[in-house]
ROMI-28057 format. One line per 2 residues: number of its first residue (from 1); their letters; for each residue x, y, z of N, C-alpha, C, O, CB. Coordinates in steps of 0.1 Angstrom, whole numbers, plus 5000, padded with zeros to 4 digits. Glycine has a CB too. Example, Ala and Ser with C-alpha at 12.3 -4.5 7.8 and 13.67 -1.06 7.14 Angstrom:
2
1	AS	5132,4943,5078,5123,4955,5078,5132,4967,5078,5142,4967,5085,5113,4955,5090 | 5128,4978,5071,5137,4989,5071,5129,5000,5079,5134,5011,5080,5141,4994,5057
% end
This chain:
211
1	MS	1808,2982,5266,1807,2977,5256,1804,2986,5244,1808,2985,5232,1801,2968,5258 | 1796,2995,5248,1792,3008,5239,1802,3015,5233,1804,3018,5221,1787,3017,5246
3	LQ	1808,3017,5247,1821,3025,5246,1834,3022,5239,1842,3030,5235,1825,3026,5256 | 1834,3007,5239,1846,3001,5232,1841,3001,5218,1847,3006,5209,1851,2986,5236
5	FK	1829,2995,5215,1825,2998,5198,1823,3010,5196,1827,3012,5184,1813,2990,5192 | 1817,3022,5201,1821,3037,5194,1836,3039,5191,1839,3044,5180,1818,3051,5205
7	TQ	1846,3032,5201,1859,3035,5199,1869,3030,5186,1879,3033,5180,1864,3031,5210 | 1859,3020,5186,1866,3010,5174,1858,3015,5159,1864,3015,5148,1860,2989,5178
9	QD	1845,3020,5162,1841,3025,5146,1847,3041,5142,1847,3047,5132,1822,3024,5143 | 1853,3046,5157,1857,3060,5155,1874,3053,5151,1878,3062,5143,1855,3071,5171
11	IL	1882,3044,5152,1892,3044,5147,1893,3039,5129,1900,3041,5119,1899,3036,5157 | 1880,3031,5134,1881,3028,5115,1878,3034,5103,1881,3031,5092,1874,3019,5112
13	ES	1868,3046,5112,1863,3057,5100,1874,3068,5102,1875,3077,5093,1845,3064,5103 | 1883,3067,5113,1896,3078,5111,1909,3068,5101,1919,3076,5098,1902,3084,5132
15	LA	1911,3055,5098,1918,3049,5087,1910,3054,5076,1916,3062,5068,1919,3032,5088 | 1898,3052,5074,1890,3051,5062,1892,3066,5056,1892,3069,5044,1874,3047,5065
17	KQ	1893,3074,5069,1895,3094,5059,1906,3093,5058,1910,3103,5052,1892,3113,5068 | 1918,3085,5060,1933,3083,5056,1935,3081,5039,1931,3071,5032,1940,3069,5064
19	KT	1943,3092,5033,1946,3089,5022,1955,3072,5020,1959,3066,5030,1955,3101,5018 | 1955,3068,5008,1963,3057,5003,1976,3058,5008,1980,3050,5017,1963,3056,4989
21	ED	1985,3069,5000,1996,3075,5004,1999,3075,5023,2010,3071,5028,1996,3089,4996 | 1990,3080,5031,1994,3081,5043,1994,3072,5046,2004,3069,5053,1990,3088,5050
23	LA	1983,3059,5045,1985,3043,5050,1996,3037,5046,2002,3034,5056,1975,3033,5045 | 2002,3035,5037,2012,3032,5031,2027,3039,5041,2035,3032,5047,2009,3037,5016
25	VM	2027,3052,5041,2035,3053,5052,2038,3047,5065,2049,3043,5069,2032,3062,5054 | 2023,3047,5071,2017,3040,5082,2026,3026,5087,2033,3022,5096,2002,3038,5078
27	WK	2019,3021,5074,2019,3005,5073,2036,3002,5070,2040,2991,5073,2008,2998,5057 | 2046,3012,5065,2059,3010,5063,2064,3010,5080,2070,3002,5086,2066,3023,5052
29	SL	2060,3022,5083,2066,3026,5098,2063,3017,5106,2073,3013,5112,2061,3039,5104 | 2051,3009,5109,2052,3000,5116,2056,2985,5111,2058,2975,5118,2041,3002,5120
31	NE	2057,2985,5101,2065,2974,5096,2081,2975,5101,2088,2966,5105,2064,2973,5079 | 2085,2989,5100,2102,2990,5106,2102,2984,5120,2108,2975,5125,2109,3009,5107
33	KR	2091,2991,5124,2092,2989,5141,2091,2975,5143,2097,2970,5153,2079,2997,5150 | 2083,2968,5133,2084,2951,5138,2094,2946,5134,2098,2936,5141,2076,2943,5134
35	NK	2100,2948,5124,2115,2946,5119,2126,2947,5130,2134,2938,5133,2119,2957,5108 | 2124,2960,5136,2135,2965,5144,2131,2956,5154,2139,2947,5155,2136,2981,5147
37	LE	2121,2955,5163,2116,2943,5176,2124,2930,5171,2133,2924,5177,2096,2939,5176 | 2119,2927,5161,2121,2912,5158,2138,2910,5156,2143,2899,5158,2111,2907,5143
39	NE	2146,2921,5152,2159,2921,5150,2163,2917,5168,2168,2907,5173,2166,2937,5142 | 2160,2926,5174,2165,2931,5190,2163,2916,5197,2172,2910,5204,2153,2945,5199
41	IR	2148,2911,5193,2148,2899,5199,2159,2888,5195,2163,2880,5204,2136,2896,5198 | 2161,2887,5186,2169,2877,5178,2185,2878,5187,2192,2869,5192,2169,2883,5159
43	VL	2186,2892,5187,2200,2897,5188,2203,2896,5210,2214,2897,5215,2202,2917,5178 | 2193,2895,5215,2191,2890,5231,2189,2876,5229,2194,2871,5239,2177,2896,5241
45	SE	2184,2867,5220,2181,2856,5221,2198,2850,5218,2203,2840,5225,2167,2852,5210 | 2204,2857,5209,2220,2848,5206,2227,2856,5223,2234,2848,5229,2231,2857,5183
47	QH	2226,2866,5228,2234,2870,5236,2232,2858,5249,2241,2851,5255,2231,2885,5239 | 2216,2858,5251,2210,2849,5260,2216,2835,5260,2216,2828,5270,2197,2848,5258
49	RS	2220,2831,5248,2226,2815,5244,2243,2815,5248,2250,2806,5252,2223,2811,5224 | 2247,2827,5245,2262,2831,5245,2262,2834,5261,2272,2830,5265,2267,2846,5235
51	LV	2255,2838,5270,2256,2835,5281,2256,2823,5287,2264,2818,5295,2250,2840,5285 | 2244,2817,5283,2242,2803,5293,2255,2797,5285,2262,2792,5294,2222,2792,5292
53	FQ	2261,2794,5273,2272,2783,5275,2287,2792,5279,2297,2785,5278,2273,2773,5258 | 2289,2800,5281,2301,2806,5289,2295,2803,5301,2305,2799,5307,2305,2822,5287
55	AS	2283,2803,5310,2282,2798,5322,2287,2782,5322,2293,2775,5331,2268,2801,5326 | 2282,2778,5311,2287,2759,5312,2300,2760,5313,2305,2754,5322,2283,2748,5297
57	EG	2309,2767,5303,2321,2765,5302,2329,2766,5312,2338,2758,5316,2324,2771,5295 | 2324,2780,5318,2329,2783,5335,2324,2771,5342,2335,2765,5345,2322,2797,5343
59	ET	2315,2765,5345,2316,2752,5354,2321,2746,5347,2332,2743,5353,2304,2745,5360 | 2322,2740,5336,2333,2728,5337,2347,2732,5336,2355,2723,5334,2330,2718,5327
61	YY	2351,2743,5336,2366,2745,5336,2371,2748,5353,2382,2746,5357,2369,2759,5326 | 2358,2754,5361,2359,2749,5379,2362,2735,5377,2373,2729,5379,2342,2750,5390
63	QN	2347,2728,5372,2354,2710,5378,2363,2705,5377,2368,2698,5385,2350,2699,5374 | 2369,2710,5363,2383,2704,5360,2392,2709,5367,2402,2703,5367,2388,2706,5347
65	LQ	2392,2720,5374,2403,2728,5381,2401,2719,5396,2410,2713,5403,2399,2749,5382 | 2386,2720,5400,2389,2715,5412,2391,2700,5412,2389,2695,5423,2379,2718,5421
67	EE	2394,2692,5404,2395,2676,5402,2412,2680,5399,2421,2675,5407,2382,2667,5386 | 2417,2687,5390,2434,2686,5391,2441,2691,5406,2452,2688,5409,2440,2697,5379
69	IT	2430,2698,5416,2435,2702,5424,2431,2690,5437,2434,2692,5448,2432,2716,5425 | 2424,2680,5433,2424,2669,5444,2430,2660,5438,2433,2650,5446,2410,2664,5448
71	KL	2434,2659,5426,2449,2650,5421,2460,2655,5426,2469,2647,5428,2452,2649,5405 | 2463,2668,5429,2474,2673,5433,2478,2668,5453,2487,2663,5459,2471,2690,5428
73	RL	2466,2671,5455,2466,2669,5469,2470,2654,5474,2477,2650,5483,2453,2673,5475 | 2463,2647,5464,2462,2630,5468,2476,2628,5463,2480,2617,5468,2448,2619,5460
75	IN	2483,2633,5456,2497,2628,5453,2504,2634,5464,2511,2628,5471,2503,2631,5437 | 2503,2650,5465,2515,2651,5478,2509,2648,5489,2513,2653,5499,2521,2666,5482
77	GG	2498,2637,5492,2498,2635,5508,2488,2640,5514,2486,2635,5525,2508,2641,5515 | 2478,2651,5509,2470,2662,5515,2454,2651,5519,2447,2653,5528,2467,2677,5501
79	LA	2453,2643,5512,2441,2635,5512,2449,2618,5515,2460,2613,5511,2432,2637,5496 | 2437,2615,5524,2438,2600,5522,2434,2595,5511,2427,2601,5503,2431,2594,5529
81	AT	2439,2577,5506,2435,2571,5494,2431,2558,5496,2435,2551,5505,2445,2571,5485 | 2425,2555,5488,2420,2543,5489,2418,2535,5476,2416,2541,5466,2409,2545,5495
83	GP	2420,2518,5476,2418,2514,5462,2428,2503,5465,2433,2502,5476,2423,2526,5449 | 2429,2492,5451,2435,2481,5456,2450,2480,5456,2456,2489,5450,2430,2470,5449
85	GI	2456,2469,5462,2469,2472,5462,2475,2462,5472,2466,2455,5476,2471,2486,5464 | 2484,2458,5477,2492,2450,5488,2500,2454,5498,2507,2465,5499,2500,2443,5482
87	TV	2499,2448,5504,2508,2449,5521,2518,2440,5522,2518,2429,5516,2498,2444,5536 | 2528,2444,5531,2536,2440,5530,2542,2439,5543,2544,2449,5548,2541,2445,5521
89	TI	2546,2429,5548,2548,2425,5564,2554,2421,5573,2550,2410,5575,2545,2421,5567 | 2562,2424,5580,2578,2420,5583,2573,2420,5597,2568,2429,5604,2593,2429,5578
91	DG	2576,2409,5598,2572,2403,5620,2587,2411,5623,2595,2416,5617,2573,2377,5628 | 2583,2408,5638,2597,2414,5649,2611,2406,5649,2621,2411,5653,2593,2413,5664
93	DT	2609,2389,5644,2622,2383,5648,2629,2384,5635,2636,2374,5633,2620,2367,5654 | 2628,2395,5624,2638,2396,5614,2645,2408,5616,2639,2417,5622,2632,2395,5602
95	PV	2658,2411,5613,2667,2418,5616,2668,2431,5604,2678,2435,5597,2678,2408,5619 | 2656,2435,5605,2653,2443,5589,2660,2459,5596,2660,2462,5608,2630,2443,5582
97	LA	2665,2466,5585,2668,2483,5587,2662,2489,5584,2652,2486,5578,2677,2489,5584 | 2665,2502,5586,2658,2509,5579,2661,2512,5565,2652,2516,5557,2657,2517,5586
99	ID	2675,2510,5561,2672,2509,5548,2670,2501,5541,2672,2504,5529,2676,2512,5543 | 2664,2488,5543,2657,2478,5539,2642,2484,5535,2636,2482,5524,2657,2469,5550
101	LV	2639,2491,5545,2625,2500,5542,2624,2509,5531,2615,2511,5523,2620,2508,5553 | 2636,2516,5532,2638,2520,5521,2640,2518,5506,2636,2524,5496,2643,2524,5523
103	DL	2647,2506,5509,2643,2500,5491,2630,2494,5487,2625,2494,5476,2652,2488,5486 | 2625,2488,5500,2610,2482,5494,2603,2494,5492,2596,2494,5481,2601,2472,5505
105	VN	2602,2504,5500,2597,2519,5492,2599,2520,5477,2590,2518,5468,2606,2532,5498 | 2612,2523,5475,2616,2527,5464,2610,2517,5451,2605,2520,5440,2632,2528,5467
107	EL	2615,2501,5456,2609,2494,5442,2591,2497,5444,2584,2499,5435,2613,2474,5441 | 2589,2496,5455,2570,2497,5451,2567,2513,5442,2556,2515,5436,2558,2499,5471
109	WA	2577,2521,5443,2574,2532,5434,2577,2532,5421,2572,2539,5412,2578,2543,5439 | 2588,2521,5419,2590,2518,5406,2582,2512,5405,2573,2520,5404,2600,2514,5401
111	SG	2577,2500,5404,2565,2494,5403,2552,2499,5399,2543,2493,5394,2563,2491,5413 | 2553,2510,5402,2533,2518,5399,2526,2522,5408,2515,2525,5406,2520,2509,5394
113	AE	2535,2523,5428,2525,2524,5435,2524,2538,5434,2532,2546,5429,2527,2518,5448 | 2508,2542,5439,2505,2557,5437,2503,2563,5455,2501,2575,5458,2488,2558,5425
115	AI	2503,2554,5462,2500,2558,5477,2506,2544,5486,2504,2532,5485,2480,2561,5480 | 2516,2552,5494,2521,2548,5503,2523,2548,5517,2526,2559,5521,2527,2548,5500
117	SI	2523,2540,5527,2520,2540,5539,2531,2531,5546,2535,2521,5540,2506,2537,5542 | 2536,2535,5561,2544,2524,5568,2539,2526,5580,2544,2536,5586,2560,2523,5568
119	NG	2528,2520,5587,2522,2516,5603,2517,2532,5602,2521,2543,5608,2535,2509,5618 | 2506,2529,5591,2498,2545,5589,2507,2558,5590,2503,2568,5596,2487,2548,5604
121	HR	2520,2558,5583,2527,2569,5582,2529,2574,5567,2540,2571,5562,2538,2568,5589 | 2522,2581,5561,2521,2581,5547,2536,2585,5543,2543,2593,5550,2508,2591,5541
123	MM	2540,2579,5531,2557,2582,5525,2551,2595,5512,2542,2597,5504,2567,2561,5513 | 2559,2600,5518,2562,2615,5512,2577,2615,5505,2586,2608,5508,2561,2628,5524
125	AT	2575,2630,5494,2591,2629,5491,2601,2631,5502,2611,2624,5502,2594,2641,5481 | 2598,2640,5510,2605,2646,5523,2608,2637,5534,2616,2637,5543,2598,2656,5529
127	TA	2594,2626,5529,2599,2615,5543,2613,2610,5543,2620,2606,5534,2590,2601,5542 | 2617,2610,5557,2628,2604,5563,2627,2591,5573,2623,2591,5585,2633,2614,5570
129	IT	2632,2578,5566,2634,2568,5573,2645,2569,5580,2653,2576,5573,2634,2558,5567 | 2650,2565,5590,2662,2567,5597,2664,2553,5610,2654,2551,5618,2660,2584,5603
131	QV	2671,2548,5611,2682,2544,5621,2685,2549,5632,2692,2559,5633,2693,2545,5617 | 2679,2543,5643,2684,2553,5654,2690,2543,5667,2683,2537,5675,2669,2563,5660
133	EN	2698,2544,5667,2705,2537,5679,2708,2544,5694,2707,2556,5696,2720,2533,5674 | 2712,2535,5702,2717,2540,5715,2724,2529,5724,2725,2517,5720,2705,2546,5724
135	EY	2729,2535,5736,2736,2522,5742,2726,2511,5747,2732,2502,5752,2744,2526,5755 | 2714,2508,5746,2704,2499,5748,2699,2492,5737,2699,2479,5738,2695,2506,5753
137	SY	2694,2501,5725,2690,2495,5714,2692,2500,5702,2702,2507,5700,2678,2493,5715 | 2684,2498,5693,2683,2503,5681,2667,2504,5676,2659,2496,5680,2690,2495,5672
139	YI	2665,2514,5669,2650,2510,5661,2651,2521,5650,2660,2529,5649,2633,2511,5672 | 2639,2520,5640,2636,2525,5632,2627,2537,5633,2616,2536,5639,2633,2518,5625
141	AI	2632,2547,5626,2620,2559,5627,2615,2565,5616,2623,2570,5608,2624,2571,5634 | 2607,2566,5615,2600,2576,5603,2592,2590,5607,2581,2591,5612,2588,2568,5594
143	DQ	2601,2601,5605,2601,2614,5608,2602,2616,5619,2593,2623,5625,2593,2620,5604 | 2614,2611,5626,2613,2610,5637,2606,2603,5651,2610,2604,5663,2613,2616,5636
145	QR	2597,2596,5646,2591,2588,5654,2590,2574,5650,2588,2568,5639,2580,2594,5657 | 2592,2570,5664,2598,2553,5662,2583,2542,5657,2571,2545,5660,2604,2547,5682
147	IY	2586,2536,5652,2577,2528,5646,2581,2509,5655,2591,2504,5661,2582,2531,5625 | 2569,2506,5653,2573,2489,5660,2564,2480,5652,2555,2482,5644,2569,2486,5678
149	YP	2569,2467,5658,2566,2455,5649,2553,2453,5652,2550,2457,5663,2575,2441,5650 | 2544,2446,5643,2554,2442,5628,2548,2454,5623,2539,2461,5627,2551,2425,5616
151	IV	2558,2456,5611,2561,2468,5604,2551,2462,5591,2552,2451,5588,2579,2472,5600 | 2541,2472,5585,2533,2470,5575,2537,2480,5571,2540,2490,5577,2520,2468,5575
153	IT	2537,2476,5553,2538,2486,5546,2525,2482,5534,2526,2472,5527,2555,2488,5541 | 2519,2489,5533,2505,2494,5525,2507,2502,5512,2509,2514,5515,2497,2504,5533
155	AI	2507,2498,5498,2511,2502,5486,2498,2503,5478,2493,2492,5476,2521,2492,5481 | 2491,2512,5474,2476,2514,5465,2486,2512,5449,2497,2516,5447,2464,2535,5468
157	GD	2477,2505,5442,2481,2503,5427,2477,2488,5420,2470,2479,5424,2497,2504,5425 | 2483,2490,5412,2481,2476,5403,2490,2464,5416,2502,2463,5418,2491,2478,5383
159	KN	2480,2458,5420,2486,2445,5431,2494,2438,5423,2506,2437,5425,2473,2433,5437 | 2488,2431,5412,2499,2422,5403,2512,2429,5401,2523,2424,5404,2494,2418,5389
161	AL	2512,2442,5394,2527,2445,5389,2535,2448,5404,2547,2448,5404,2528,2460,5376 | 2526,2452,5418,2535,2454,5426,2537,2445,5435,2543,2449,5444,2533,2464,5431
163	EK	2534,2436,5435,2539,2419,5437,2551,2417,5430,2562,2417,5434,2528,2408,5432 | 2545,2414,5415,2557,2414,5409,2571,2420,5409,2582,2414,5408,2553,2415,5402
165	GL	2569,2432,5409,2579,2444,5413,2592,2439,5424,2604,2442,5424,2570,2457,5421 | 2583,2430,5433,2591,2431,5446,2596,2416,5448,2602,2411,5457,2583,2436,5459
167	TF	2591,2411,5438,2590,2392,5440,2600,2388,5428,2604,2377,5428,2572,2384,5437 | 2602,2395,5421,2612,2389,5406,2622,2382,5409,2627,2385,5419,2621,2400,5398
169	PG	2628,2370,5403,2642,2365,5408,2653,2374,5407,2657,2379,5397,2646,2354,5401 | 2658,2376,5420,2670,2384,5420,2670,2398,5426,2679,2406,5428,2673,2386,5408
171	GI	2655,2398,5429,2648,2412,5431,2650,2414,5448,2657,2407,5455,2629,2413,5424 | 2641,2425,5454,2646,2427,5469,2644,2419,5476,2651,2418,5486,2642,2435,5475
173	ID	2633,2411,5472,2625,2398,5483,2639,2387,5484,2643,2383,5494,2607,2389,5475 | 2644,2384,5470,2654,2374,5474,2666,2378,5482,2672,2372,5491,2659,2369,5462
175	NL	2666,2390,5475,2678,2401,5488,2679,2400,5501,2689,2398,5509,2676,2417,5490 | 2665,2402,5504,2661,2401,5521,2664,2388,5522,2675,2384,5526,2645,2405,5528
177	NS	2657,2380,5520,2657,2365,5518,2669,2360,5527,2669,2356,5538,2659,2361,5500 | 2679,2362,5517,2694,2358,5520,2699,2364,5535,2707,2357,5542,2705,2365,5507
179	FS	2695,2374,5539,2694,2377,5553,2686,2374,5563,2684,2381,5574,2693,2386,5554 | 2679,2363,5559,2668,2358,5570,2656,2367,5570,2648,2365,5579,2673,2357,5586
181	IF	2652,2377,5562,2637,2384,5567,2634,2380,5556,2639,2382,5545,2634,2400,5571 | 2622,2374,5559,2610,2369,5552,2597,2377,5552,2588,2374,5559,2607,2357,5557
183	PK	2597,2388,5543,2584,2393,5544,2572,2386,5538,2572,2380,5527,2584,2404,5539 | 2561,2389,5547,2550,2383,5542,2543,2392,5530,2541,2404,5532,2540,2381,5553
185	IR	2539,2387,5518,2531,2398,5507,2514,2393,5502,2510,2383,5496,2542,2397,5490 | 2509,2402,5507,2493,2398,5504,2484,2408,5494,2486,2420,5496,2486,2399,5520
187	QH	2478,2404,5485,2470,2412,5476,2457,2416,5485,2454,2409,5495,2467,2404,5460 | 2452,2427,5480,2441,2433,5485,2432,2440,5476,2438,2448,5468,2445,2441,5495
189	NK	2417,2438,5475,2410,2450,5468,2408,2458,5468,2406,2466,5459,2404,2452,5466 | 2407,2461,5484,2407,2478,5490,2415,2476,5498,2418,2466,5505,2394,2486,5496
191	LS	2421,2491,5500,2434,2491,5509,2430,2507,5517,2423,2515,5511,2450,2491,5498 | 2433,2508,5526,2434,2527,5530,2448,2532,5537,2454,2526,5546,2420,2533,5543
193	VP	2452,2545,5529,2463,2552,5531,2461,2566,5534,2458,2575,5527,2469,2551,5520 | 2466,2564,5552,2461,2580,5552,2468,2586,5548,2479,2582,5542,2457,2588,5562
195	AA	2464,2602,5550,2466,2615,5545,2478,2615,5553,2479,2606,5561,2455,2626,5548 | 2491,2628,5551,2502,2628,5557,2496,2637,5569,2485,2644,5569,2514,2633,5548
197	EN	2503,2635,5578,2500,2642,5590,2506,2660,5591,2500,2669,5597,2508,2633,5601 | 2518,2660,5584,2525,2673,5581,2532,2676,5574,2545,2675,5574,2531,2676,5587
199	LQ	2523,2682,5562,2527,2685,5549,2538,2695,5548,2538,2703,5558,2515,2690,5542 | 2548,2696,5539,2561,2704,5539,2553,2722,5536,2544,2726,5529,2574,2696,5523
201	KF	2561,2727,5544,2555,2744,5538,2570,2746,5533,2581,2743,5539,2546,2761,5552 | 2567,2752,5520,2579,2756,5512,2584,2773,5521,2574,2778,5527,2574,2758,5493
203	QY	2594,2778,5522,2600,2786,5528,2603,2797,5518,2598,2808,5517,2610,2781,5534 | 2617,2786,5509,2621,2795,5498,2620,2790,5484,2625,2798,5475,2635,2798,5499
205	AK	2614,2780,5481,2612,2775,5471,2597,2781,5464,2586,2776,5466,2613,2761,5475 | 2598,2793,5454,2588,2797,5449,2585,2794,5434,2594,2793,5426,2589,2808,5452
207	IK	2573,2793,5430,2570,2789,5418,2577,2800,5407,2578,2812,5408,2554,2789,5417 | 2580,2794,5397,2594,2802,5386,2580,2808,5377,2570,2801,5377,2611,2788,5373
209	PQ	2580,2821,5370,2573,2824,5366,2574,2823,5350,2585,2824,5345,2570,2833,5372 | 2567,2821,5343,2563,2818,5331,2575,2831,5319,2573,2843,5318,2543,2820,5332
211	E	2583,2825,5314,2590,2837,5305,2584,2834,5290,2586,2841,5281,2609,2836,5304
% end
């Protein structure tokens, strides 16, 4: 304590011996340093805020990008889908053909379906629904895989719009009924459509660069 007191006294005596002009210069120098430090603090604070904002923007962009990728995968069949919709069931005692299923699927797409499957086969732009015939029988195949009765078409979307798209007077259901084909349509609050088993791999098609 004695040493600290003596040091403080020495400083006071030293300041007291300084000329007024010297003290003014010293005060000006200290004030300039303080202003410089305050300016540096302000710049660093602005840089910090900018970095925080950029990080936030980057995270938002990344989240938006991930959401778009998820939507694309859902549209392309890379992900399973769930939601409201309808099922269309065709029993085995009806003479349904592959072209009938194609017409039903196309009508569902036109009515706003967002995801469709037939007996667990996800419908894609490249899905092939074919009629296979031999000397013993004929059957329907999806991507060369035979499907069996009952045939259940599952479509996710606005269930009312989907049903109306099939059942309007003179529509596809009326046409099938004229051939003794009577699909059973049911609305559901929640349905599931599986992901596609084999997604197409593009060998020749490339993304066109922007001009």
